[in-house]
C-alpha positions in Angstrom: 31.0 19.5 -14.7 28.8 16.7 -16.0 28.0 13.9 -14.1 26.7 10.3 -16.0 24.0 9.1 -13.3 23.4 5.3 -13.4 20.8 3.5 -12.2 22.4 1.4 -9.1 22.2 -1.7 -7.8 19.0 -2.1 -6.0 18.6 -5.4 -4.6 20.4 -8.8 -4.7 19.7 -10.4 -8.2 18.1 -7.5 -9.5 19.0 -7.0 -13.1 16.9 -4.2 -14.3 14.3 -2.1 -13.0 11.6 0.3 -14.5 11.2 4.2 -14.2 7.9 4.7 -12.9 8.3 8.4 -12.5 10.4 11.3 -12.2 10.1 13.2 -9.6 12.1 16.3 -11.2 12.3 17.6 -14.8 15.3 18.8 -17.3 16.6 22.0 -15.7 15.3 21.3 -12.3 17.9 22.3 -9.5 18.6 19.6 -7.2 20.5 19.0 -3.5 22.5 15.9 -2.8 20.5 13.0 -1.7 16.9 14.8 -3.4 14.7 12.0 -5.1 15.0 12.2 -8.4 13.5 9.1 -9.5 11.1 6.0 -8.7 12.6 2.6 -10.1 10.1 -0.3 -9.4 11.8 -3.8 -9.2 9.5 -6.9 -8.5 6.2 -5.0 -6.2 8.6 -2.8 -4.2 9.3 0.9 -6.0 11.7 2.8 -4.4 13.0 6.2 -4.7 16.6 7.1 -5.8 18.4 10.6 -5.0 21.2 12.8 -6.3 24.8 12.2 -5.6 25.6 15.4 -5.8 23.8 19.6 -5.4 23.7 20.6 -8.7 21.2 20.9 -12.1 19.3 18.2 -14.3 20.8 18.5 -17.4 19.2 16.0 -19.3 16.8 12.7 -19.0 17.8 9.8 -21.0 15.5 7.5 -19.9 11.3 8.2 -20.1 8.9 6.6 -17.4 7.4 3.4 -18.7 10.9 2.3 -19.9 12.8 -0.9 -18.6 16.4 -0.2 -18.3 19.2 -2.5 -16.7 21.0 -1.9 -13.8 24.2 0.4 -14.3 23.1 2.1 -17.6 22.7 6.0 -17.9 19.2 7.4 -17.0 20.1 10.8 -16.6 23.3 13.7 -16.7 23.6 16.1 -14.1 25.6 19.3 -14.0 27.6 19.5 -10.5 27.7 22.9 -8.5 28.3 23.6 -5.1 30.8 22.3 -2.8 32.4 19.3 -3.6 30.8 15.7 -3.0 31.1 12.1 -4.2 29.9 11.1 -7.3 29.3 7.9 -6.8 25.8 6.6 -7.4 23.9 5.9 -4.1 22.2 2.8 -3.5 18.6 2.8 -3.8 16.6 3.8 -0.3 16.1 0.5 1.3 12.3 0.7 1.9 9.9 1.7 -0.5 8.0 5.6 -0.4 5.1 7.2 -1.1 6.1 9.3 -4.5 7.3 13.2 -3.9 5.9 15.8 -5.1 6.6 16.6 -8.9 8.7 19.8 -8.4 10.0 19.8 -5.0 11.6 23.5 -5.3 8.1 25.0 -7.3 6.1 25.8 -4.5 5.2 29.6 -4.1 5.2 31.3 -0.4 1.9 32.6 1.2 1.3 35.7 1.0 1.6 36.4 4.8 4.2 34.0 5.3 8.1 34.4 5.8 9.9 35.2 2.4 10.3 33.3 -0.7 14.0 32.1 0.5 12.4 30.5 3.4 9.1 29.4 2.0 11.9 27.0 -0.7 13.5 25.8 2.0 10.5 24.8 3.8 9.3 22.9 0.7 12.5 21.5 -0.2 12.1 19.5 2.7 8.9 18.1 1.8 10.5 15.3 -0.6 11.5 13.5 2.6 7.9 13.6 4.0 6.0 10.8 3.9 2.0 12.0 2.2 -0.1 10.5 -0.6 0.4 11.9 -3.8 -3.0 13.4 -3.5 -2.1 15.2 0.0 0.9 16.8 -2.2 -1.2 18.2 -4.6 -4.0 19.6 -2.2 -0.5 20.9 -0.4 0.9 22.7 -3.6 -2.0 24.2 -4.8 -2.5 25.9 -1.6 0.9 26.9 -0.7 1.3 25.2 2.4 4.0 23.6 3.1 4.1 19.7 4.3 6.8 20.2 6.9 4.7 22.9 8.7 1.7 20.3 8.8 1.5 18.0 12.2 1.4 14.1 10.8 -0.8 11.8 12.5 0.0 9.2 10.2 1.9 5.9 10.6 5.3 6.4 10.7 5.2 10.5 10.4 3.4 10.2 7.4 1.3 13.3 6.7 -2.5 12.8 6.0 -5.3 14.1 3.7 -7.1 15.3 7.3 -4.2 16.4 8.6 -3.9 18.9 6.1 -7.5 19.5 5.6 -7.2 20.4 10.0 -4.3 22.7 9.3 -6.4 24.6 6.4 -8.8 24.9 8.6 -7.1 26.3 11.4 -7.6 23.4 13.6 -6.3 24.0 17.6 -2.4 23.3 17.5 -2.7 23.2 13.7 -1.2 25.9 12.1 1.6 28.0 13.7 1.0 31.2 15.0 1.2 33.9 12.0 0.7 31.3 9.2 -2.3 31.6 6.7 -2.4 29.4 3.7 -3.1 30.6 0.6 -7.0 29.5 -0.5 -7.7 29.8 -4.2 -11.1 30.9 -5.1 -13.7 28.5 -5.6 -14.6 28.9 -9.0 -15.5 26.3 -11.8 -12.2 27.4 -13.5 -10.2 26.7 -10.5 -8.5 23.4 -10.2 -10.0 20.5 -8.6 -7.2 20.3 -5.3 -7.7 24.3 -5.3 -11.3 24.1 -5.1 -11.0 21.4 -2.6 -8.9 23.6 -0.6 -11.1 26.4 -0.5 -14.1 24.0 0.4 -12.2 23.8 3.7 -11.5 26.8 4.5 -12.1 28.3 7.6 -15.6 29.6 7.2 -16.7 33.3 7.0 -19.8 34.3 9.4 -23.1 32.4 9.0 -25.7 34.2 6.7 -29.2 32.6 6.1 -28.3 32.5 2.8 -25.0 30.5 3.4 -27.1 28.2 5.7 -30.0 27.2 2.8 -27.1 26.5 0.5 -25.8 24.1 3.0 -29.0 22.4 3.1 -29.6 22.5 -0.8 -29.1 19.3 -2.9 -24.9 19.2 -4.1 -25.3 19.9 -8.0 -24.9 16.5 -10.2 -21.3 16.5 -11.8 -21.2 17.5 -15.7 -19.6 15.3 -17.9 -18.9 16.2 -21.3 -20.4 14.1 -24.1 -17.7 11.3 -25.3 -14.0 11.7 -24.8 -11.8 9.5 -22.4 -8.9 9.9 -19.7 -5.7 7.8 -20.5 -4.2 6.7 -17.6 0.0 5.3 -18.1 -0.5 1.5 -17.6 2.9 1.2 -15.5 4.4 1.0 -12.1 2.9 -1.4 -9.5 -0.3 -1.3 -11.6 1.4 -3.0 -14.7 3.6 -5.4 -12.5 0.3 -6.9 -11.1 -1.6 -7.1 -14.0 1.7 -9.2 -15.7 1.7 -11.3 -12.4 -2.2 -12.0 -13.0 -2.2 -12.7 -16.4 0.8 -15.4 -16.2 -1.0 -17.2 -13.2 -4.2 -17.1 -15.2 -2.9 -18.4 -18.3 -0.3 -20.8 -16.8 -2.1 -22.7 -13.8 -5.6 -24.4 -14.2 -7.5 -22.7 -11.4 -10.0 -24.1 -9.3 -12.1 -22.4 -6.3 -13.2 -24.5 -3.3 -15.5 -22.6 -0.8 -16.8 -23.3 2.9 -19.5 -22.0 4.9 -17.8 -21.4 8.8 -19.8 -21.1 12.2 -17.4 -18.0 13.7 -19.4 -17.3 17.0 -16.9 -19.2 19.2 -14.1 -17.4 17.6 -15.7 -14.0 17.7 -16.2 -14.5 21.2 -12.6 -15.8 21.8 -11.3 -12.7 19.9 -13.3 -10.2 21.8 -12.1 -11.7 25.0 -8.6 -12.2 23.5 -8.8 -8.5 22.2 -7.9 -6.5 26.0 -5.1 -8.6 26.4 -3.5 -7.4 22.6 -4.3 -3.9 23.2 -2.3 -3.7 26.5 0.8 -4.7 23.9 -0.5 -2.1 21.2 -1.6 -4.8 19.1 -5.3 -5.1 17.2 -6.3 -8.4 17.2 -8.5 -9.4 14.3 -9.7 -12.8 13.1 -6.9 -13.0 10.4 -4.3 -14.4 12.9 -6.5 -17.1 14.5 -7.1 -17.9 10.3 -3.6 -17.7 9.8 -2.6 -20.1 12.7 -5.9 -22.8 11.2 -4.1 -22.6 7.3 -0.5 -23.2 8.9 -2.0 -26.2 10.8 -3.9 -27.6 7.5 -0.9 -26.7 5.3 1.7 -29.5 8.1 -1.4 -32.2 7.2 -1.8 -31.0 3.1 1.6 -29.6 2.2 1.6 -30.1 -1.9 -0.9 -26.7 -1.1 2.3 -25.0 0.3 4.4 -25.1 -2.9 5.7 -24.1 -6.1 5.9 -25.9 -9.5 9.4 -26.3 -11.4 8.1 -26.5 -14.8 11.6 -26.6 -16.7 13.0 -29.2 -13.5 9.8 -31.2 -14.0 9.5 -31.1 -10.4 6.7 -30.4 -7.6 8.9 -27.9 -4.7 7.1 -28.7 -1.5 8.2 -25.6 1.4 9.2 -26.6 4.6 8.5 -23.2 6.0 5.4 -21.4 6.0 5.3 -17.7 4.8 2.0 -15.9 4.3 1.9 -13.1 1.9 -1.1 -10.9 2.0 -2.5 -9.0 -0.5 -2.8 -5.5 1.0 -5.1 -2.6 -1.0 -3.0 0.4 -0.9 -3.0 4.2 -2.8 -0.2 2.9 -5.1 -1.7 -0.3 -5.7 -2.0 -4.0 -4.3 1.2 -5.1 -2.5 1.8 -8.6 -0.7 3.8 -8.1 2.7 5.0 -11.4 4.0 4.4 -13.0 7.4 7.2 -15.3 8.1 6.8 -18.6 9.9 3.5 -18.4 10.2 3.3 -22.0 12.0 6.0 -21.5 14.8 4.6 -18.3 15.8 1.4 -17.3 18.5 -1.5 -15.6 17.5 -0.6 -12.4 19.4 2.7 -12.1 17.7 1.7 -12.8 14.2 -1.0 -10.0 15.3 1.7 -7.9 16.2 3.7 -8.6 13.0 0.9 -8.3 10.3 0.0 -4.9 11.9 3.0 -3.6 11.5 3.9 -5.3 7.9 0.9 -3.4 6.7 1.4 -0.2 8.1 4.2 -0.1 6.0 2.7 -1.2 2.7 0.1 1.2 3.1 2.8 4.1 4.1 4.8 2.9 1.2 7.8 2.0 3.7 7.8 -1.8 3.0 11.1 -3.0 1.8 12.0 -5.4 -0.7 12.5 -8.3 1.6 9.3 -7.4 3.4 7.5 -8.1 0.1 9.0 -11.1 -1.4 9.2 -14.4 -0.5 5.4 -15.8 0.7 4.7 -19.8 0.3 1.4 -18.7 -0.3 -1.0 -15.9 -0.1 -4.4 -14.9 1.5 -6.5 -12.1 0.0 -9.0 -10.5 2.6 -12.3 -8.4 1.9 -14.1 -8.7 5.2 -13.4 -5.1 6.3 -15.5 -4.3 2.6 -18.2 -7.1 2.3 -19.2 -9.4 -0.5 -19.8 -13.1 0.5 -17.0 -14.8 -1.9 -14.5 -14.4 -4.8 -12.2 -16.5 -6.6 -9.0 -14.7 -6.6 -6.4 -15.2 -9.1 -3.0 -17.2 -7.9 0.1 -15.2 -6.7 2.2 -17.1 -9.1 4.7 -18.9 -8.8 2.5 -20.3 -5.6 -0.4 -22.9 -6.2 -3.2 -21.5 -3.3 -4.2 -18.2 -2.3 -7.2 -17.9 0.3 -9.6 -15.9 0.3 -11.3 -14.4 3.7 -14.5 -13.1 3.7 -16.9 -10.5 5.6 -18.6 -12.5 8.9 -21.8 -11.7 9.3 -24.8 -12.4 12.1 -27.4 -15.1 10.3 -29.2 -18.1 11.4 -27.4 -21.1 12.0 -28.7 -25.0 13.6 -27.2 -25.4 16.6 -28.5 -28.9 18.8 -31.4 -28.9 16.9 -32.8 -25.4 17.5 -32.4 -22.1 15.2 -30.0 -19.3 16.4 -28.1 -16.5 15.4 -24.5 -17.0 15.1 -21.4 -15.5 13.4 -21.0 -17.0 9.8 -18.4 -15.9 6.9 -16.9 -17.9 3.8 -13.7 -19.2 3.1 -12.1 -20.1 -0.5 -9.3 -21.6 -1.6 -8.3 -21.4 -4.9 -5.4 -23.9 -6.3 -3.6 -24.6 -9.1 -5.0 -28.1 -10.2 -1.7 -29.4 -11.5 0.1 -29.7 -8.4 -3.5 -29.7 -5.8 -6.3 -32.1 -5.8 -9.9 -31.4 -5.4 -10.1 -33.7 -2.5 -7.3 -32.4 -1.0 -8.5 -29.1 -1.4 -11.8 -30.3 0.7 -9.5 -32.2 3.5 -7.5 -29.0 3.5 -10.8 -26.7 4.4 -12.6 -29.4 6.7 -10.0 -29.0 8.8 -9.9 -25.6 9.1 -13.6 -25.6 10.0 -12.9 -27.6 12.8 -10.3 -25.2 14.1 -12.3 -22.2 13.6 -15.2 -23.4 14.7 -13.8 -24.7 17.7 -10.6 -22.3 18.5 -9.6 -23.4 21.3 -8.3 -26.4 19.4 -5.7 -23.9 18.0 -3.7 -24.2 20.9 -2.5 -27.7 20.2 -0.2 -25.9 17.4 0.5 -27.6 14.0 
């Protein structure tokens, strides 16, 4: 029996989706609910599973194509027990890509029979792991289901897999021996990495000397190039940035802020936050200061409806947090920041960014921001001029806080100093407004006790 599988509804108001990649190939056997394809809408990517147990007969849509909802994207040949052929809804949460072929991992030489290995690896499709981790597991013949996970929401990290391969205490089940590929110049990079992390043989003088020898420089072929498909989240982000950069006339205002008092307050408050399992950073304080400034200067918390010729000022303040993930840039949204405590914001921020990095943030958690913050403080740099997250009219940049000389009461002392930048759409916000907004934030952050006064 052949089933024409149609792209299901993947969110309210969503009329089309981009096929990011096929998790299965033509001819593959699939189980009911096994992930088949990744589809992107807005900035959320969802996995869509098979409605039946059977075989992938024909894939009709190539990766990178955008197709309307209810378009036929694949033909399936149904086998096995009778199941409902209704197209399932996309998973409510985004997730990391499943392996290229979930059924094709060979069993380790000393493991259980092939059928047992196939059954174990079939369950890998539902295990959270980054693509590089999955590839490393496939090269070494390790089912991800056998690896103890330490990442958020049960995600198997690369370190988890490496520790498993090393035979860390409690990591590998008794009798399990992963297949380790020879670390030759002809072995795949992932296989060489497995070999590099395998349990070492007895040390010798030669091997000890080799460990201290300088690492060989990578050899690059003359010329050549690598072509990477420009699609998925990378393309969606690029399209958004181009639209913003060539639509809104950007200008950026930068302020230097003495964060010494905030540094002390955060340090004292961190212990209280830890009791609730919350890591307290500077960002929730900065978000509260931003909300207070936006209440005084609401034109920065707005959008421009060009067709109607109206500036739409938002009454709620929902702050998007630009988050760097293995899949690309995502913007989880902390809602109603002005009405919440610093600790509440910190808890929500920690949960949302963890879900975004683990690929589990829902479409609702990645949309609806009224202003965005981008923070490079943990990486470094002085300041930048970020591009506005269209259709918003402002984006706040947060940067590294460093020890620097400051003048206090006529004396030069060491303080904790950082820069904030705010980039605005000059069609909606004037330079004077930017200066007043930043001055208000500067006052609150240099005297953080004032944050208790609210907005």
